[in-house]
N, C-alpha and C positions, 0 to 999 in steps of 0.2 A: 623183975625185969632183967633181961639178959644184956650185959654190956657187950658192945661190938668187939669182935676179935681184933687184936692188935695185928698190924701187917707184919708179915714174916720178913726175915732178912732178904730173902730172894725177891719178895715184892718190892721192898725198898730199893734193892739194887737195880731192878728193872725200871722203876720209876726214875731213878737217878740217871740211868743210861738214856732213857727217852728224853729227859730234860737236857742232857748234854747234847744229844743229837739235834734237838730243837734249837739250842743255843748256837751250835755250829751252823745250822741252816740260816738262822737269823744273821749271824756274823758274816756268812758268805753273801747273803742278800745285801747286807749293808755295804760290804766291800764292792760288790758289783754295782750297786747304786752310786757309790762314790766314784767308781771308774767312769760310769756313764756321765755323771755330772761334770767330772774333770775333763772329759772329752767333748763336752757340749760347746758349740760355737757361741752360744749366748753366755753372757756374764750372769752367774747365779750367786745369790748371797742370802744369808739369813740375818735379820736385824732383831734386836730386842725392843722393848717398849720405849727405850730412850734413843732409838735409832742408831745404836752401836752395832758394829759388825760382830757377829758371833761366828760365822762360817762363810767362806767364799770358795769358789772353784778356780781353776787355773785361768780360765778365760777372763774372770774378773781381775785377777792379778795382772794379766797382760794389758787389759783395757785401761786400768788405773795407772799403769807404768810404775807399779810398786810391788815389793815383795809382800807375802802374806803378813809377816810380823809387823810391817809398817801400816797395815790396814786394820787388822783385828783389834777391837777395843775402841777404835775411833768412831766418830759419828758419820753418818751418811753424807751430810752436806759438806763436812770438812774435806773428805776424800774426793768428792766430786767437784769441789771448787765452786760452790755457789756464792762465795764471797760473803758480803755483809747482809745479804737478803735473808737473814735467818727467820724473820717474822713470817715471810711468805712460805718458807719451808715448813715451819711449825703449823701454819694454818692448813697447808696441804696435807700434812701428816694427820692432823686431827680429823679432817674430812675423810681421809682414807680409813682411819680406824672406825669411824662411824659408818661408812659405806660398806666396808669389808673388802673392797677391791678397787683398783685404779688402773686405767690404761691411758697413757698420755705420751707426749714427746717432750724431752728436755734437751736443752743445749748446754753443754758443760765445757770448761776449759781445763786441759790436763797440765801437769807440771812442765811438759815440754813446750807448752804454748799452743799445742794443737787444739782445735775446737771440734767437738763431736756433737752430732745430733743423735740422740738415743731414743729408741722406742722402749718405753718403760711399762712393765706389767707388775703390779704388786698384789699379792694375796695376803690380807691381814689375818693374823691369829689362826694360822693353819694348825697351830697348837698353842696352848697358853703362853703368852709372852714371846712368841716367835712369829716373824713375818717374812714371807718369801718375796724376794725382789728379782726380777729377770730383766736384764738390759740387752738390747740388740743395737749394734752400731748401724744406723741407717743413713749415715752422712753421705756416702756415695750414691745411694738410691735417691735421696732428696735432691742432691746436686744434679744427677742425671735427669730427674723429673723436671727440675727447673730449666736445664739446658734444652730438654725436649720441647717444653712449652715455648721457650724463646725461639727455637728453630721453627716450630709450627707457626708462630706469629710472623716470623721473617718470611716463611714460605707463602703465607697468605698475602703478605704485603707485596712480594715479588710477583705473585700471580695477578694481583690487581694491577700492578705496575705494567706487566706484560700486556694485559688487556687494554690498558689506557694507551700504551705506546702503539699498539695495533690500530686502535681507533684513530690516533693522531696520524699514523701512516696512511690509513685509508682516506682521511680528510685531505691529506697532502696530495695523494695521488689524484683524487677527484679534482682538487684545485689545479694541479699541473695539466690534467687532461683538458680542463675548461680553458685555462690560460694559454696553453701551448698548442696542442694538437687541434682542438676544436676551433680556436680562433684562427689558426692557419687555414683550416678547411673552409670556414665561413668566408674568410677574405678571398680565398681562391675561387669559391663559388660565385661571389659577387664580381670578381675580376673577369671570370669567364662570361658572366651575363652581360657585363659592360662591353667586352670585346666583340660580342656578336653584333652590337649596335654601332661600332666604330668602323671607320674606313680601314683599308688594308694596312697602311703604315702604323696608325695608332693601335689597330687591333693586334698586330704582331707583338708590339711592345707590351700590350696588356696580357696577351697569352704568355709571354715570357715571365711577366710578373706573377701570373697564376702558377706557372711552373716552379718559380722560386718559393712561393708559399706552400705548394705541395711538398717540395723538398724539405721545407722546414717542418711540416707536419710529420713526414717520414722520420726525420731526425728525432723529433720530440717523442714519437712512438717508440723508436729504438731505444732511446734513453730510458723510457719507462720499462721496457722489456728487460733492459740490462739491470735496472734497479730491482725488478721483481725476481730475476733469476737468482737461484741460490749460489752463494760463493763456495767454491770447492776448496775448503781449507784443510780437509782431512789429508793426512800424510804430507802436508806442505809446511815449510817453515814460514815464519812471518815475512821474511824477505821474498820468498817465492810467491806467497799469496798477494802481497802488495804489487810486486812487479807484474804479475799476470793481470791483476785488476787495472792497473794504470795503463798497460798496453792495450787492453780492450777499449778503455775510454779514449785513448789517443787516436786509435783507428776510427772510433765512432764519430768523434768531433773533428777529425782532420787537423789536429794540432800536434806540435812537438812537445813532448814532456820529457825533460831531463831527469833521470832517476839516479840517485847516489845514495845507496843504502849500505850500512854496515851495522846490522842488528842481529848478530849471531846468538840469539837467545831463543829459549823454548817457552812458549805460552800455551795455556790450555786452548782447546779448539774454540770454546766459548769466547775467551778473551781475544783470540786472533780474529774471530768473526766480527766482534764489536769494534775492534781497532780498524779493521778493513772497511767496515761500513762508514765509520766517521771520516776516515781519510778519503774514501771514495766520494762522499758528499762534498768535501772541500774541493776535490779535483773537478767534480761536475760543475760546481758553482764557478770555478775559475774558467773552465771551458765555455760555459754558457754566458757569463756576464762580464768577464774582464776585457774582452776584445783583444787579448794578448795572443800572439801566435806561439809563444814559448812559455812553458810553465815548468816549475822546478818542484821536485819531490825528493827530499833527503831525510835520512834517519840515522841516529846514533844511539849508543847505550851510554848513559851518564848517571853515575851515582845511584845505581840500583833502579833506574827507570829507562824506558824507551822514549826518546824524544824524536817526534816526527814533525816535519815542516812541509807545508804546501805554500808556494809563493808564485806570484806573477808580476809582470811589469805593465799591467793593463791600466784601465781607466780609474780603478779604485772607486771608493764611495765614502760617504760620511757616516761612520757607525752611529753617531748620535741621531741621524735621520731615519734609522731603521725603525719600522713599526714594531711596537711591543708584541712579543709572542709570535715572531716569524717562525713558522712551523719547522722549516729545515734547520735553522740555527738552534732552535729549542730542542729538537731531537738530538742533535750533535751534543749539546750540553748535557742532556739527561743521560745519554749513553756514556759520556765521559764520567759523570758522577757515579754510574753503576760500576765503572772500572776503578773508582777511587782515584781518578786522575784529574788533570786540569787542561782546559781548552782556552787558548788566548787568540784574540782576533785583533789585527792591526791593519788599518787601511786609511787612505786619504785620497781625496779627489786628485786624479792625475798622478798619484804616487804608488799605484799598485796595491796589492793585498797580500798579507801573510797570515797564515793560520798555523799555530804551533800547538801540538798535542804532547803532553807529558803523561806517560802511563807507568805506574809501578809494575815491576816484574811479577810481584805476587799480590 
């Protein structure tokens, strides 16, 4: 039997050179892999069977707020600050080793006191006694998701509130048409019918009464139109918006309204609109119900708020005698709540009425 020929020196030299080239290639690949891992945005680490850190990348060092030598050799739970809940960590680790992989969220507290929410992916035993852990900081994403959900809930609430306020406004307009314009027209119709059956003297007086009722119906209708017309708040200051609105109401009702405003502030268009609607409602009520020929509207800026006041020296009323759920007052209160402000009403029989609105600037 012929023994195999021994390799020549040249063969050995060629094999050694090939092995060296392969080692260089592997070394280059390892260095490149290490560079990739060090530039990863995720914290990557290798643990042994006892959960001790064997290797970490730069992102892990930054996340843990510690230098590598302060981490390597320590256990996973001590670095991540799980506190005394070691039993839970050991149970999770045992389940991981049995399952081979794990994907979950953990909340940890860092030495600085910062609390992080981490997306954790663990691959167990990728090689004997070695387990790969990847951590991604999802604190901002979870916070943004929570805030988005809260905003969506708030938006749904506001949409429902808007629809409810619209329904209330429709019911109020219907009640105003029934109680004001329609009643005036019915009474005028009846007066005209009676006037036709009376003599000249009484008939003239009844015709005059019918004319007064028709004038009342016209006024009530103009009131409704003024309320339905959009307020032109764009490119206007709060003072300009209020002054224009009060001027229109004074002309409509034929009363004198003294205006004294010093509110050189900027509000968003939405807030200007709500403030103007509330104040306009207070002025309309004074014009319609107080019997006063002079009404006051004044406003000032006080301690980060706008304070507006509508007052009259008319007949007044007993606030305790108001029926619960009066639509006009209820809408004023609800709009003020939407602004984060406060509405106060003071009145007494024979002592006039004062409505005070306090609205935060922001």
